[in-house]
C-alpha positions as CSV (number, residue, x, y, z in Angstrom):
1,M,22.4,-27.3,0.6
2,T,25.7,-28.3,-0.8
3,E,28.9,-27.0,0.9
4,I,29.3,-24.6,-2.1
5,E,25.8,-23.3,-1.6
6,R,26.6,-22.8,2.2
7,I,29.9,-21.0,1.3
8,K,28.5,-18.6,-1.0
9,Q,25.6,-17.8,1.4
10,E,28.3,-17.0,4.1
11,G,29.5,-14.5,1.7
12,W,33.3,-14.4,2.9
13,L,34.4,-15.0,-0.7
14,P,33.7,-12.3,-3.3
15,E,31.2,-12.9,-6.3
16,N,33.9,-12.6,-8.9
17,F,36.1,-15.4,-7.1
18,W,33.9,-18.2,-8.6
19,A,34.4,-17.4,-12.4
20,E,37.0,-19.3,-14.5
21,E,39.9,-17.2,-15.3
22,I,43.5,-17.4,-16.8
23,R,46.1,-16.7,-13.9
24,D,49.7,-16.6,-14.7
25,E,49.1,-17.9,-18.4
26,Y,47.4,-20.9,-16.6
27,F,43.6,-21.6,-17.0
28,V,41.9,-22.1,-13.6
29,S,38.3,-23.5,-14.0
30,A,35.2,-22.4,-12.2
31,E,35.3,-26.2,-10.7
32,M,38.8,-25.7,-9.3
33,K,37.6,-22.4,-7.7
34,K,34.9,-24.6,-5.7
35,V,37.8,-27.0,-4.5
36,W,39.9,-24.0,-3.4
37,A,36.9,-22.7,-1.5
38,I,36.3,-25.8,0.3
39,E,39.9,-25.9,1.3
40,M,40.0,-22.2,2.5
41,D,36.9,-23.1,4.4
42,L,38.7,-26.2,6.1
43,Y,41.6,-23.6,6.9
44,R,39.1,-21.2,8.5
45,E,37.9,-24.0,10.6
46,V,41.0,-25.6,11.7
47,T,42.5,-22.3,12.6
48,R,39.4,-21.3,14.5
49,I,40.1,-24.2,16.8
50,L,44.0,-23.6,16.8
51,N,43.4,-20.0,17.8
52,K,40.7,-20.8,20.5
53,H,43.2,-23.0,22.4
54,N,46.2,-20.6,21.6
55,L,48.0,-23.3,19.5
56,R,50.9,-22.6,17.1
57,Y,50.6,-23.1,13.5
58,F,51.9,-21.9,10.2
59,T,51.2,-22.6,6.4
60,D,53.5,-24.9,4.6
61,G,54.9,-25.6,1.4
62,G,53.1,-24.4,-1.7
63,T,50.5,-22.9,0.5
64,T,53.0,-20.4,1.8
65,L,54.5,-20.0,-1.5
66,G,51.2,-19.2,-3.1
67,G,50.6,-16.6,-0.4
68,V,54.0,-14.9,-0.8
69,R,54.4,-15.1,-4.7
70,H,50.5,-15.0,-5.8
71,K,48.6,-13.8,-3.0
72,G,46.5,-16.9,-3.1
73,F,46.8,-20.3,-4.6
74,I,49.4,-21.2,-7.0
75,P,47.1,-21.4,-10.1
76,W,48.3,-24.8,-10.9
77,D,47.9,-26.2,-7.3
78,D,45.0,-28.0,-5.7
79,D,45.7,-28.5,-2.1
80,L,46.5,-26.5,1.2
81,D,49.0,-27.5,3.9
82,I,49.6,-26.4,7.4
83,C,52.4,-27.3,10.0
84,V,52.0,-27.4,13.8
85,P,54.8,-27.9,16.2
86,R,54.5,-31.4,17.6
87,E,53.3,-30.3,21.1
88,D,50.6,-28.3,19.6
89,Y,49.8,-31.0,17.0
90,E,49.2,-33.6,19.8
91,K,46.9,-31.2,21.6
92,L,45.0,-30.5,18.5
93,H,44.7,-34.1,17.9
94,Q,43.1,-34.4,21.4
95,L,40.6,-31.8,20.4
96,A,39.1,-34.0,17.4
97,S,35.7,-33.8,19.1
98,E,35.5,-30.2,18.7
99,F,35.3,-30.5,15.0
100,K,31.5,-31.1,14.2
101,D,30.0,-32.4,11.1
102,P,30.8,-32.0,8.1
103,Y,34.3,-31.3,9.4
104,F,36.3,-34.4,10.5
105,L,39.8,-34.5,12.0
106,Q,41.4,-37.6,10.6
107,S,44.3,-39.6,11.9
108,T,44.6,-43.4,12.1
109,V,43.3,-43.0,15.6
110,T,40.0,-41.3,14.6
111,D,39.8,-43.4,11.3
112,P,41.3,-46.9,11.6
113,E,41.7,-47.6,7.9
114,Y,43.4,-44.1,7.2
115,G,46.9,-45.0,6.2
116,Y,48.7,-41.6,6.0
117,S,51.4,-40.7,8.1
118,F,50.0,-37.2,9.3
119,M,46.5,-35.5,10.2
120,R,43.9,-34.2,7.8
121,L,41.0,-32.1,8.2
122,R,37.9,-33.4,5.8
123,N,34.8,-32.0,4.8
124,S,32.7,-35.1,4.9
125,N,29.9,-33.4,2.5
126,T,32.5,-33.4,-0.4
127,A,34.5,-36.1,-2.2
128,V,37.9,-36.8,-3.7
129,V,39.0,-39.9,-5.5
130,V,42.5,-41.1,-5.1
131,K,43.4,-44.0,-7.1
132,P,44.3,-46.8,-6.2
133,F,43.0,-45.9,-2.5
134,T,39.2,-45.8,-3.5
135,H,38.5,-49.1,-1.7
136,A,40.1,-48.2,1.6
137,M,37.5,-47.7,4.0
138,F,38.0,-44.1,5.5
139,N,36.6,-40.7,5.1
140,Q,37.2,-39.4,1.5
141,G,36.1,-36.0,1.8
142,I,38.2,-33.0,0.3
143,Y,40.9,-32.2,2.8
144,I,43.7,-29.9,4.0
145,D,46.9,-31.6,5.3
146,I,48.2,-31.0,8.8
147,F,51.9,-31.9,9.3
148,P,53.7,-32.0,12.6
149,L,57.1,-30.3,13.1
150,D,59.5,-32.5,15.0
151,N,63.1,-32.0,16.1
152,A,65.8,-33.3,13.7
153,T,69.6,-32.9,13.3
154,M,71.7,-32.5,10.0
155,E,73.3,-35.9,10.8
156,D,70.2,-38.0,11.3
157,I,67.4,-36.5,9.2
158,A,68.3,-38.7,6.1
159,P,68.3,-42.2,7.9
160,R,65.2,-41.4,9.9
161,M,63.3,-40.3,6.7
162,Q,64.3,-43.6,5.0
163,K,62.8,-45.5,8.0
164,I,59.7,-43.5,7.7
165,E,59.5,-43.9,4.1
166,K,59.5,-47.7,4.4
167,L,56.8,-47.4,6.8
168,I,54.7,-45.2,4.5
169,H,55.1,-47.8,1.9
170,K,53.6,-50.3,4.3
171,N,50.2,-48.4,4.8
172,S,50.4,-47.6,1.1
173,A,50.4,-51.2,0.3
174,Y,47.6,-51.8,2.9
175,M,45.4,-48.9,1.4
176,R,45.6,-50.4,-2.2
177,K,45.2,-54.1,-1.2
178,N,41.5,-54.1,-2.0
179,F,41.6,-51.9,-5.3
180,P,40.0,-54.0,-8.0
181,Q,42.1,-52.8,-10.8
182,K,45.5,-53.2,-9.6
183,S,48.4,-52.3,-12.1
184,E,51.6,-54.0,-12.0
185,N,53.1,-51.3,-9.9
186,D,50.4,-51.8,-7.4
187,L,50.8,-55.5,-7.3
188,Q,54.7,-55.1,-6.8
189,K,54.2,-52.6,-3.9
190,I,51.6,-54.8,-2.2
191,K,54.2,-58.0,-2.6
192,E,57.0,-55.9,-1.4
193,F,55.5,-53.9,1.6
194,L,52.2,-55.4,2.8
195,D,52.8,-56.8,6.2
196,P,49.7,-59.0,7.2
197,N,50.8,-58.6,10.8
198,M,50.6,-54.9,10.9
199,K,47.4,-52.7,10.9
200,P,47.5,-49.0,9.9
201,I,47.4,-48.0,13.6
202,D,50.7,-50.0,14.1
203,V,52.3,-48.1,11.3
204,W,51.0,-44.8,12.7
205,N,52.5,-45.4,15.8
206,E,55.8,-46.7,14.5
207,I,56.0,-43.5,12.2
208,N,55.5,-41.1,15.2
209,K,57.8,-43.1,17.4
210,E,60.6,-42.4,14.7
211,A,59.4,-38.9,13.9
212,T,59.6,-37.9,17.7
213,A,63.0,-39.5,18.5
214,D,64.8,-36.2,18.8
215,N,62.2,-34.4,20.7
216,G,63.7,-34.9,24.1
217,I,66.8,-33.0,23.0
218,E,67.5,-29.4,21.6
219,T,68.4,-29.7,18.2
220,G,68.0,-26.1,16.8
221,Y,66.0,-27.5,13.9
222,W,62.5,-28.6,12.8
223,S,61.4,-31.1,10.1
224,T,58.2,-32.2,8.7
225,I,59.8,-35.5,8.9
226,V,56.6,-37.7,8.6
227,T,56.4,-36.7,4.9
228,T,59.0,-37.8,2.5
229,I,58.0,-35.7,-0.4
230,F,61.1,-33.4,-0.2
231,A,64.9,-34.5,-0.1
232,P,66.3,-34.7,3.6
233,S,68.4,-31.4,2.7
234,K,65.2,-29.4,1.9
235,N,63.1,-30.8,4.9
236,I,65.1,-29.4,7.8
237,F,64.8,-26.0,9.0
238,P,66.2,-23.7,11.8
239,K,63.6,-23.1,14.3
240,S,64.4,-19.5,14.2
241,I,62.2,-19.5,11.1
242,F,59.3,-20.1,13.3
243,D,59.8,-17.7,16.1
244,S,56.9,-15.6,15.0
245,Y,54.4,-15.3,12.3
246,K,53.0,-12.9,9.9
247,D,49.4,-12.9,8.5
248,I,49.4,-12.2,4.6
249,P,46.5,-11.9,2.2
250,F,45.3,-15.2,0.5
251,E,42.5,-14.9,-2.1
252,S,40.1,-13.1,0.1
253,I,41.3,-14.5,3.6
254,S,44.6,-14.3,5.2
255,I,47.1,-17.0,6.1
256,R,49.6,-17.4,8.7
257,V,53.0,-17.9,7.5
258,P,56.4,-18.1,9.5
259,A,58.0,-14.7,9.9
260,G,61.2,-16.4,8.6
261,F,59.4,-17.5,5.0
262,H,62.0,-16.2,2.9
263,E,64.7,-18.5,4.4
264,L,62.1,-21.3,4.4
265,M,61.0,-20.8,0.9
266,T,64.5,-20.7,-0.3
267,I,65.3,-24.1,1.6
268,Y,62.2,-25.6,-0.1
269,Y,62.4,-24.2,-3.6
270,G,65.6,-22.1,-4.1
271,N,64.8,-18.8,-6.2
272,Y,61.1,-19.3,-5.2
273,M,59.8,-16.0,-6.8
274,E,60.7,-17.3,-10.4
275,F,57.9,-18.9,-12.0
276,P,58.3,-22.4,-13.5
277,P,58.4,-22.6,-17.3
278,V,54.7,-22.6,-18.9
279,E,55.1,-26.1,-19.8
280,K,55.7,-27.1,-16.4
281,R,52.8,-25.4,-14.8
282,G,50.4,-28.3,-14.1
283,N,49.0,-30.3,-11.4
284,W,50.8,-33.6,-10.2
285,H,48.4,-35.0,-7.5
286,S,46.1,-37.0,-10.0
287,L,43.1,-36.3,-7.8
288,E,39.4,-36.2,-8.9
289,F,37.4,-33.6,-6.7
290,Y,33.7,-33.6,-6.2
291,P,33.1,-30.5,-4.1
292,E,29.2,-30.8,-4.0
293,I,28.4,-34.3,-3.2
294,P,29.2,-36.5,0.0
295,Y,31.8,-38.9,-0.3
296,K,29.6,-41.8,1.0
297,Q,26.9,-40.9,-1.8
298,L,29.7,-40.5,-4.4
299,Y,31.5,-43.9,-3.5
300,K,28.2,-45.9,-3.5
301,E,27.1,-44.7,-6.8
302,M,30.7,-44.9,-8.4
303,F,32.2,-48.0,-6.6
304,S,29.0,-49.7,-5.0
305,I,31.0,-49.0,-1.6
306,E,28.8,-48.8,1.5
307,Y,30.5,-47.0,4.6
């Protein structure tokens, strides 16, 4: 039984969810609906463990925006994110063994060749292809991102993010070093950032050391500082935003957003209820999803890789 067959059998998504459709002038394929289903299933699983242990969590970024503005996924989005205060994030990390196959809580501790700066929950019975990281030997199932919330100040957020970005580049170079079809950009990144004396776990530890540098003092602000997607000014938030939460509809499930989501979304996106122009509604992640085949099988067939 594939994961899609299992989810359909469980029945928590209505029959009409699975059909292709036009949402907000954007075509959503039946195949993307399968990806969304896998990601919502991952959300249900990670929040089951978080709730079981009374740990705090909230959706983040485009997931919160999708829930608020679309009552589901942004039609041109393909991922799902949550953020967890650092104390609870570390407790979740210690609970990795509670996730049973096909679920896998991924960090560089649980998966040594994994070179990202935050945890993911993966479904090992699915696959995603991320070039040029295809030949990095870690779990390549479809995932949701789990970001820690760490203390930061307006004065130190920018220089600390710069340090973390350089460390992220080191692991990015490490993950692409065995890719057989390197572009000039790949070769340049490897030349500039690959450090033969550092393994991904060393970089993971350095990133987390930098990310938690302010956690011993009360700053009044949180940041998902382990990521550098947003500019520093858009990656620091008053803690009061997260004083409580609100459960809101998302497709046929509910998600937990911070009670101060309006302030958070304004920091991230400005006038967040305004849609981008039609010509800018598209996906930017450049991923290939395979929701009905395990990554080990796919990578063996596609790349002759044996895990």
